[in-house]
C-alpha positions in Angstrom: 2.6 29.1 73.8 5.4 30.5 71.6 8.8 29.2 70.6 11.8 31.5 71.3 14.7 30.9 68.9 18.2 32.3 69.3 21.1 31.7 66.9 24.5 32.1 68.5 28.2 31.4 68.1 30.0 29.2 70.7 31.6 25.9 71.3 30.0 22.6 72.5 31.6 23.1 75.9 30.0 26.4 76.7 26.9 26.5 74.5 24.7 25.5 77.5 25.5 28.8 79.2 22.9 30.5 77.1 20.2 28.8 79.2 21.1 30.7 82.4 22.4 33.9 80.7 20.6 34.6 77.4 22.9 37.6 76.6 26.2 35.8 77.3 27.1 35.4 73.6 26.1 39.0 72.5 26.9 40.4 70.0 27.3 37.0 68.3 23.6 36.2 68.8 20.3 36.8 67.0 16.9 36.3 68.5 13.7 35.3 66.6 10.5 33.4 67.2 8.9 30.2 65.8 12.1 28.9 64.1 13.1 25.3 64.9 15.4 22.7 63.3 12.4 21.8 61.1 12.6 25.3 59.4 16.4 25.2 59.4 16.2 21.8 57.8 14.4 23.4 54.8 17.1 26.2 54.6 19.9 23.6 54.8 18.3 21.6 52.0 18.0 24.7 49.8 21.6 25.6 50.5 22.6 22.2 49.1 20.4 22.6 46.0 17.9 20.0 47.3 14.1 20.2 47.4 13.0 22.2 50.4 10.8 19.4 51.5 13.8 17.2 52.1 13.9 16.4 55.8 17.4 17.0 57.2 16.5 17.6 60.8 18.7 14.6 61.8 21.7 16.7 60.7 21.2 19.1 63.6 23.0 17.7 66.6 21.4 18.1 70.0 24.1 19.4 72.5 21.7 20.2 75.3 18.1 19.1 76.1 16.2 19.9 79.3 12.5 19.5 80.3 11.7 16.9 77.6 12.5 19.1 74.7 11.2 22.4 76.1 14.7 23.8 76.3 17.0 22.6 73.5 20.3 23.6 71.9 21.3 22.2 68.6 24.5 22.7 66.6 24.0 23.6 62.9 25.4 20.9 60.5 29.2 21.4 59.9 28.6 22.0 56.2 25.9 24.5 56.7 28.2 27.1 58.4 30.6 27.5 55.4 27.7 27.3 53.0 26.0 30.3 54.8 29.3 32.2 55.1 29.9 31.9 51.4 26.6 33.5 50.3 26.9 36.8 48.6 24.1 39.4 48.6 22.3 38.1 45.5 22.5 34.5 46.7 21.3 35.5 50.1 18.2 37.2 48.6 17.4 34.1 46.5 17.9 31.6 49.3 15.9 33.7 51.7 13.0 34.2 49.3 12.9 30.4 48.5 13.1 29.6 52.2 10.3 32.0 53.1 8.1 30.6 50.4 8.8 27.0 51.3 8.1 27.4 55.0 5.6 30.2 54.7 7.6 32.4 57.1 5.9 35.6 58.1 6.3 38.5 57.8 7.7 38.3 54.3 10.9 40.2 55.1 11.7 38.0 58.1 13.6 35.2 56.1 16.0 37.7 54.6 16.8 39.2 58.0 17.3 35.7 59.5 19.5 34.5 56.7 21.6 37.7 56.9 22.0 37.1 60.6 23.0 33.5 60.0 25.5 34.6 57.3 27.0 37.1 59.8 27.2 34.4 62.6 28.6 31.8 60.2 31.4 34.1 59.2 32.1 34.9 62.8 32.1 31.1 63.7 34.6 30.3 60.9 36.8 33.2 61.9 36.9 32.1 65.5 36.8 28.3 64.9 33.5 27.9 66.7 30.1 26.7 65.7 26.6 28.2 65.2 23.8 26.9 67.4 20.1 27.2 67.6 18.6 27.6 71.1 14.8 26.9 71.4 12.8 27.6 74.5 9.1 26.8 74.7 
């Protein structure tokens, strides 16, 4: 059984719509696999200059939960969005490399692609006064 992960830009009031229409937020969406709030917690810790082992999963607010956690939407922490949006190319490379090593994300280039997508979505969220969400479906 795999875990589907989508990052997307929306508001709390309409974020749940991704469950019935996965493409509703395109192009402000990015799809991956095997990424949960546990991995994002590591990224969030690294963005704050903390040890990657610091557990910050409680910072991710659940805005939708169905089927006992099999279908979950979580909002990224408010401080994480501007931190991502502020990354330049060099910082992005460093954070992505450190995140990939800390969480052993495969393939090796995947963390950079994910962080680049998160930076793009964070910038879009700030520009449109929305939030960035993680949708997991098991």
